C-alpha positions as CSV (number, residue, x, y, z in Angstrom):
1,X,-54.8,162.5,-152.8
2,X,-51.1,161.7,-152.6
3,X,-49.9,158.4,-151.3
4,X,-47.0,158.1,-148.9
5,X,-45.5,154.6,-148.7
6,X,-43.8,153.6,-145.5
7,X,-41.8,150.5,-144.8
8,X,-42.2,150.4,-141.1
9,X,-45.2,149.9,-138.8
10,X,-45.8,153.7,-138.5
11,X,-44.2,157.1,-139.1
12,X,-44.5,160.1,-136.7
13,X,-46.2,163.3,-137.8
14,X,-42.9,165.2,-137.6
15,X,-41.2,162.6,-139.8
16,X,-44.1,162.7,-142.2
17,X,-43.9,166.5,-142.6
18,X,-40.1,166.2,-143.3
19,X,-40.5,163.3,-145.7
20,X,-43.1,165.3,-147.7
21,X,-40.7,168.3,-147.8
22,X,-43.2,170.5,-146.0
23,X,-40.6,171.3,-143.4
24,X,-36.8,171.1,-143.9
25,X,-35.9,169.7,-140.4
26,X,-37.6,168.0,-137.5
27,X,-36.9,171.0,-135.3
28,X,-39.4,173.0,-137.4
29,X,-42.2,170.5,-136.7
30,X,-43.4,172.0,-133.4
31,X,-43.7,175.5,-134.7
32,X,-45.2,174.4,-138.0
33,X,-48.0,172.6,-136.1
34,X,-48.7,175.6,-133.9
35,X,-49.1,177.9,-136.9
36,X,-50.8,175.6,-139.4
37,X,-53.9,173.4,-139.4
38,X,-53.1,169.7,-139.7
39,X,-55.7,167.0,-139.5
40,X,-55.3,163.3,-139.1
41,X,-58.3,161.2,-140.0
42,X,-60.4,164.4,-139.9
43,X,-59.3,165.5,-136.4
44,X,-57.1,168.5,-135.7
45,X,-53.6,167.4,-134.6
46,X,-50.7,169.4,-133.1
47,X,-48.5,166.6,-131.7
48,X,-45.4,166.0,-133.8
49,X,-45.0,162.6,-132.2
50,X,-48.4,161.4,-133.3
51,X,-48.0,158.0,-134.9
52,X,-49.4,157.6,-138.4
53,X,-50.3,154.1,-139.5
54,X,-51.2,152.7,-142.9
55,X,-54.6,153.9,-144.1
56,X,-54.4,157.1,-142.1
57,X,-55.4,160.3,-144.0
58,X,-53.6,163.6,-143.3
59,X,-54.5,167.0,-144.6
60,X,-52.0,169.8,-144.4
61,X,-51.7,173.1,-146.4
62,X,-54.8,172.1,-148.4
63,X,-53.2,168.8,-149.6
64,X,-54.5,165.4,-148.7
65,X,-52.2,162.4,-148.1
66,X,-52.8,158.8,-147.4
67,X,-50.2,156.6,-145.6
68,X,-49.8,153.2,-147.2
């Protein structure tokens, strides 16, 4: 599991995908979430604005991440 450290209260799912270099721009987030399975704390998620807080676990493209 990879750890993603943030220095704010939260990060949005779209920002997270860009930060992890899964997408190259925020504009790609909506389409990426339509075409790929992403889970947040074990639940399917398709909202790019979903807020991710510390200790949240995200799974995307077979990789697991933890926000810290």
